[in-house]
Structure formats: structure tokens, C-alpha cells
N, C-alpha and C positions, 0 to 999 in steps of 0.2 A: 901150347904157347901161352905165355902170360898175356892176359888182355891189357890193352893200353889204358893208361889213365887219360881221361878227357875232361877238360874244364872249358866251358863256353863263356864268352864275354860279349854281351849284346850292347851295341851302340844304337840307341833309339833314334838319334838324329839322322842316321843314314840307313836304319833298319838292317844293319850288318852284324853278322855273328863271326867273331874270331875265335880261334881255339888254341889252347895249349894242350898238346898231346904228348904223353911221356911214357917212357919205359920204366916201370916201377923197380926193376932189378938194378938198373944203373943210374937212375935219376936223370937220364938224358931226355931232353924234350925238343919238340918242334913247335913253332908258332905258325898257324895257318891263317892267311888272309888278315893280317893286322891292320887296324884303322889309324890313320893320322887325321886328327881333328882339324877342320879348316872352315873358317867363316868367310863365305864368299863376299859378303858385303864389305867387310873391313880388310880382307886379305890376311887376317891373323891366323897363324898356325899354332896349334896347341898339341901337346903330347900326352894329354891325360889318359886316353884310351891305351896307348902303349905303356904308360907308367903303371896303369892298373895291372896289366898282364905281367910286367916285369917285377912289380912288387909281390904279386902272388907267387911267381916263380922263386923269388928270393926267400920269401917267408916259408915256402914249402920245400926248399932245398932242391929245386930243379935247375939243371944246367941247360940253358937254351943254346942248342947247337946249330939250329937251322931255322930259316923262315921259308915257308912254302906258299907260293902264290898259285891259285887255281887258274888265273888269267889276268889280263890287264883290265881291272875293273873300271867301269864308266860312271860309278855312282858314289865312290869314296876314294880318298887318297890313301896310298899304302904307307904304313909306318915301317916297312922293311928296312930302309936305310937307317932309321933311328935305332931299331933293335940291333942291327948289325954293328953300329958304332958303339953301342953300350955293352954288348955281350961278346963280340967277335964272331957271332953266328954268320954262316953263309946264306945266300939267298938263291932259291931255285924256282924255276917256272918251266912250262912246256916249251919245247924247241920252236914251236910255231909262233912264239912271241915276235919272231923276226918278221912275220907277215904284218903284224900290227905296226911295227916300227917302220916298215917300208911305206905303209899307207899314211900314218899320222906324222911321221917325221917331216916329210915335205909339206903336209897340210898346215903344220904349225911353224914352218921354217926353222926347225930345230937343227941348226948347223953343227951343234956339238954332239949330236946323237949318232952313235955307231949303229949300223943297221944289222949287225951280226949277233945281237943278243948279249954282247959282252958287258953290258951294264950289270947283268946278272952273273952270279958266280957259277951256276950250274944250269944246264938246259936238259930237259928230260924228253925221252921218247916213250911211246907206248911200250909197256912191258918192263921198263926199267925198275930195278929194285934198289931202294935207298935204305941203308942201315940206320936204325935208330936204337942205339944201344944193342940189346939182344933181340929187338924186334926188326921187322922188315916192312917197309912201306912200298907197296906196288903202285905204279903209275898207269892210269888209264887215260888215253887220249879220247876226249869226248867233244868233238867239234859240233857246231850248230849255233850256239849263242854267239860265239866268235869261232874263228878257225883254230884258236890257240888253247881252248879250254882243256884242262886236265882234271881228273879226280885222283885222290890219294886213298888207297885201300890198306888198312891195317887190321888184320884179322877179320872180324865180322863187322868192322866199322869202315864206312866210305865217306869221305869228305868231298861233296859233289860240286862245290862252288855254286854257280848260277844255273846249272843245267836243269835242276828241278826246284820247285818250291813245295810248301806243304800241300797235301792233296786238295784242300779246299781253296787253294790259290792258283795251282796249276803249274805252268812252265815259264821259262825265260823267253824274252823277246829275241827275235832273230834278224832284226833290221839294221844292225851295225855292220860295218864293212867286214866281210868274211863270214857273216852269219847266213844261215840257210835253214828254213823250217824242215825241209825233207831230211837234211843231215842231222838236225837235232832229234827228230823222231827216231832215227836209227841209232843214235848215241844213247838215247833214253832206253830203247829196247835192249841194248847191251847191258845197261845198269839193271834193268828189271828182269834180266835172265839170271841174276844172282839169286841165291837161296832166299826164300820169303822172309826169313828171320834176320837177314842182313840189315844192319842199322845204317841209315842214311842221315848224315849231318849236313845241314844246309847253310849257305852263306847269308841268306836273307830271310826275314819273315815280315810280311806287310799286314798281318792280322786280318784275314778275310772278314767281310761283313758278317756280323752275328757271333764271331768268336771273341771272347773276353781277354784271353791271354795270348802272349807271343809264344810261338813254338818253333823249334828248329831241328827236332829229331823225329824221324819217322822210320818206316821199314819198307823194304821192297814189297812185301805183301800188302801193306796198307796202300802204297802207291798203285799197285796193280789193280786193287779193288775199287779205289775211290778217287783217284786223281781226276779232277774235273776236265782236264784237257787230254789225258793220255792213259786212261785206264785200259784194261785188256779188251774192252769192247770198241775202242777207237782205232780205226785203221789209219794207215799213213795218209791217204788222200784226205780223209776227214780232218786229221790233225793239221795238215798243211793249210787247208782252207781256213780253219779256225784261227791258226796262229798268224797267218799272213793278214787276215782280216783285222785281228786285234792290233797287230803291229802298225798297220796303216793309220791308226787313230791315236797312237801313244805319243805323248810329248817327249822331248829330249830330257834325259836325267838332269836334275838341277846342277850337279857338280861335274857334268860331262867334260867341259873344256879344261878345267884344272886337273881333273883326275887322269885323263889320258896322257897329258904332258908329263905328269909326275910318274905315273905307273909304268909307262914303257921305258922309263929310266930306272926301274927298281926302287922307286920311292925317293929318287934324287931330284932336287930342283936344278934348274939350269944355273950356270955360273953367274955369280954376282956381277953387276955392272960396275963401272968405276966409282959410283956413289955408294957401293957396298950393299946394294939391294938386289935381290933376285926378283925377276918378273915372270909372269905367265902371260901368254899371248891369247888374244881374242880375235879370231879371224872375222872379218866383216864381209858380209855377203849382201849385196843389193837385191831385194826381191824383184824390182823392176827398174828400168832405166829412167822412167818418168818422161815428162814432155821436154 
């Protein structure tokens, strides 16, 4: 099989890596986990990250046919809707996105949100095969970070989303609704049962202390030997204790509130109000009732 072409695009503001993955024989490409730039303080949306991917695709004669989301991200907004509007690409995600919609739709009073996943063009199940030109993308359902996480496998390359980080940084948090440390451990062990030479492409890198450069490509073998949370010497009970202990002390992601509202809609903002402006909601929770 012809190996896929892979180009990474790193957004340092959110530590997110997006990918253009293509079939060299047909010049057909997928964009995985694209970023929509958003300034929380001003509410300004910018498309520079998506523009960069689309300019590269145009200059290199790639036809962007699809946008693949690994899950509804909580740390950046998706540019899926922008890429769809500009290229005609369809947007796909794991079928369990409906779980996230059922939790977060009512939490944000999103009365325009359909809870059936139909904001997305395609919903994937474990084992689905997605044609990409002459290549085939296999879907792996890997819950644990959230219930909806999937990975995309193309030949010896797997795009794992937030399930794993670089070995010196460890693994994803599991304290979001639908997350579970025990489930994540079992999903990771499925990934690490692939051949050692399998390449793993990550959605984030936070540059662990002591490392000078960002990295987002590793292998199954490297993860099994050296991942600080989940190498081959770490059993399920030890991982669960470590992960739950770390999660209890983690702050909420900076862009959690806007990201969830946009990403469960496939990168779409809510309908504009009569003044022509779209708004995001901030739920207010009182810590105590007071005197």
C-alpha cells in the first residue's frame, strides 16, 4: 500500500497539532483536528490556522475531501465548519459525540442543538473503513479521555487525538463527563498492542520540562518502553490511582467553555441574535450561598 502523505501544523497558542493526510496517488486529503483561532478576552475569531492548512493544500495540489475530528476538544475550537465551507469537505467524528451533546447541550441551554449528531455529516463506529482516494482509514473507538474519542489508522500511522501524549508527558486527563481512567488504560493498551514500529501522531504537545523542542510523533515501541504514566511496567490499578490523583488537581482548560459549545456543533457557532452577533454562554455557578 502507498504510504500516506502527512504534514503537521502546530498551533502554539493551544499546543494543538492538526494534520493534512493525503493519498499521493489521487491527491485526495483529509484534515484531522483543525484549529479555529479564538481570543477569549476580546471574543475575536481568526482563521489563520485553517488558512495555513488550506494554503498548503492549494499550493501542493491536494483536494481536501474530509475533516476528521478525534473528539469534541475542550482546549481549542474546531475549524471544521470553516474548512467545509471553503472546500466542500464533509465532517466526521465518532458516533458517541451524541453522549457529549446530551450532557453539554442542556448545560449550556443550547436549544438549537440536535442531540443526534446531525451537525456532523458522518458518524463513525469502531471498525469503520473510510476511503481516502486509494487508501483506507480505519476507525478505532478509544474511550477514556471522553466517551467519544476515536483514533484514525492509515497504514502504519495512527492519529490518536488526546488519548496519549509524548512519553515524557504521559496521558490525557479523564475527569470530563464520560471520562474514566480505567477505560482509558484499556484503550491505551489496545493502541500499544499494535506493532512496535507503528507511528503515533498526537494532537497535543506541552513540551515536558527539560525538553527543548515540541514533538508530536512517537511509536508504539517508544510508548511501551518509556511513557511515564503507562509503560509496560504500569498495571491498571497503578495507572488509575496515578491518573485520578493528577486529575483532581488539574484546572479547567482555558478555552473549555467556548470550545465545547462550538465543537459539539461541528465547529458551528449558534445562530446570530437580532443584532447580527453570535454569542457564547458562560454558565454561572455560585460556590456558596453566603449569609
